[in-house]
C-alpha positions as CSV (number, residue, x, y, z in Angstrom):
1,M,14.5,12.8,4.3
2,I,17.1,14.6,2.5
3,H,20.1,12.9,0.8
4,L,23.3,14.8,-0.1
5,D,25.1,14.8,-3.2
6,T,28.6,15.1,-3.4
7,S,29.1,18.1,-4.9
8,F,26.6,19.6,-2.3
9,L,28.2,17.9,0.6
10,I,31.7,19.6,-0.4
11,R,30.1,23.4,-0.9
12,A,28.3,23.0,2.7
13,L,31.7,22.2,4.8
14,V,32.3,26.1,3.6
15,N,31.1,27.8,6.2
16,G,28.8,30.7,4.8
17,S,28.3,29.4,1.6
18,D,24.5,28.7,0.2
19,E,25.0,24.9,0.9
20,D,26.3,25.5,4.5
21,R,22.9,27.6,5.6
22,K,20.7,25.5,3.8
23,L,22.0,22.2,5.7
24,R,22.0,24.2,9.1
25,S,18.5,25.4,8.3
26,W,17.9,21.8,7.6
27,L,19.2,20.4,10.7
28,G,17.9,22.8,13.1
29,A,14.1,22.2,11.6
30,G,15.0,18.3,12.8
31,K,15.5,17.1,9.2
32,T,17.0,13.8,8.6
33,V,19.9,14.4,6.5
34,G,21.5,11.3,5.1
35,A,23.9,10.4,1.8
36,S,24.5,6.9,-0.2
37,A,27.2,5.1,0.3
38,I,28.5,5.9,-3.3
39,V,28.1,9.8,-2.2
40,G,30.6,9.0,0.9
41,A,33.1,7.0,-1.6
42,E,33.0,9.9,-4.2
43,F,33.8,12.6,-1.0
44,L,36.8,10.8,0.5
45,C,38.5,10.3,-3.0
46,G,39.3,14.2,-2.4
47,P,40.9,16.1,-1.8
48,V,39.8,16.3,1.5
49,H,40.9,18.8,4.1
50,G,41.8,19.0,7.6
51,N,38.7,17.5,9.6
52,D,36.1,17.4,6.3
53,V,36.2,13.9,7.2
54,D,35.1,13.8,10.5
55,L,32.5,17.2,9.9
56,A,30.9,15.2,7.0
57,T,30.4,12.1,9.2
58,A,29.0,14.1,12.0
59,V,26.4,16.0,9.6
60,V,25.1,13.2,7.6
61,E,23.2,11.2,10.1
62,E,22.3,8.1,7.7
63,R,24.5,6.7,5.4
64,V,22.6,4.8,3.1
65,P,23.7,1.1,1.8
66,F,23.9,1.1,-2.1
67,T,21.6,-2.0,-2.6
68,A,20.9,-4.8,-5.5
69,E,18.0,-2.9,-6.1
70,D,19.6,0.6,-6.1
71,A,21.6,-1.0,-8.7
72,T,19.2,-2.4,-11.1
73,L,17.5,1.3,-11.3
74,A,21.1,2.7,-11.7
75,A,21.3,0.6,-14.8
76,S,18.0,1.5,-15.8
77,L,18.7,5.3,-15.4
78,F,22.2,5.0,-16.8
79,N,20.5,3.4,-19.9
80,R,17.4,5.6,-20.1
81,T,19.4,8.5,-20.5
82,G,21.5,8.0,-23.2
83,R,24.5,5.8,-21.6
84,R,26.6,9.1,-20.7
85,R,30.1,8.6,-20.1
86,G,30.8,9.4,-16.5
87,S,27.2,9.4,-15.7
88,L,27.0,6.2,-13.8
89,A,28.1,7.2,-10.4
90,D,25.3,10.1,-10.9
91,C,22.5,7.3,-11.6
92,M,24.0,5.4,-8.7
93,V,23.5,8.1,-6.2
94,A,19.9,8.7,-7.8
95,G,18.8,5.2,-7.7
96,T,19.5,5.2,-4.0
97,A,17.5,8.6,-3.4
98,I,14.4,7.0,-5.6
99,R,14.2,3.9,-3.6
100,C,14.8,5.7,0.1
101,S,11.9,8.4,-1.2
102,A,14.4,11.0,-0.5
103,T,14.8,14.8,-1.9
104,L,18.5,14.7,-3.4
105,A,20.1,18.2,-2.6
106,T,22.7,19.0,-5.2
107,A,24.7,21.6,-6.9
108,N,24.6,20.1,-10.0
109,V,20.9,20.1,-10.6
110,R,21.8,20.2,-14.6
111,D,23.2,16.5,-14.1
112,F,20.6,15.2,-12.1
113,G,17.5,16.4,-14.0
114,R,17.3,14.4,-16.3
115,F,16.0,11.6,-13.6
116,L,12.9,13.9,-12.6
117,S,10.8,11.8,-14.8
118,A,12.1,8.7,-13.0
119,G,10.5,10.0,-9.5
120,L,14.0,12.1,-8.3
121,S,13.0,14.9,-6.2
122,L,15.8,17.5,-6.4
123,V,16.7,20.5,-4.2
124,Q,19.3,22.9,-5.5
125,G,22.2,24.0,-3.4
């Protein structure tokens, strides 16, 4: 399974972008694409244009809830990586992907790379 980060999802909605091509390739290969509820909330904070919400909803097959287990893992990631201001949402997204044993597709490898030692698998957009 591949989980999309908000940065990847936003770029994937741009026709012809690298992320668009990768996403189409995964879908064509029958891979399951999902995203955490946290990504859904970040995406809806926008700005979103036209039918972006409908398109994102159609593309993201599995919408993964944020659980108590994810909260515990996210807090651990936050504390282990220096309690950086503005990084809690990334910790929450990473925690959900780790719990689901999903590869996280992101355009922000720099931000998510610090979670590799905790078991996060990444693919760059």
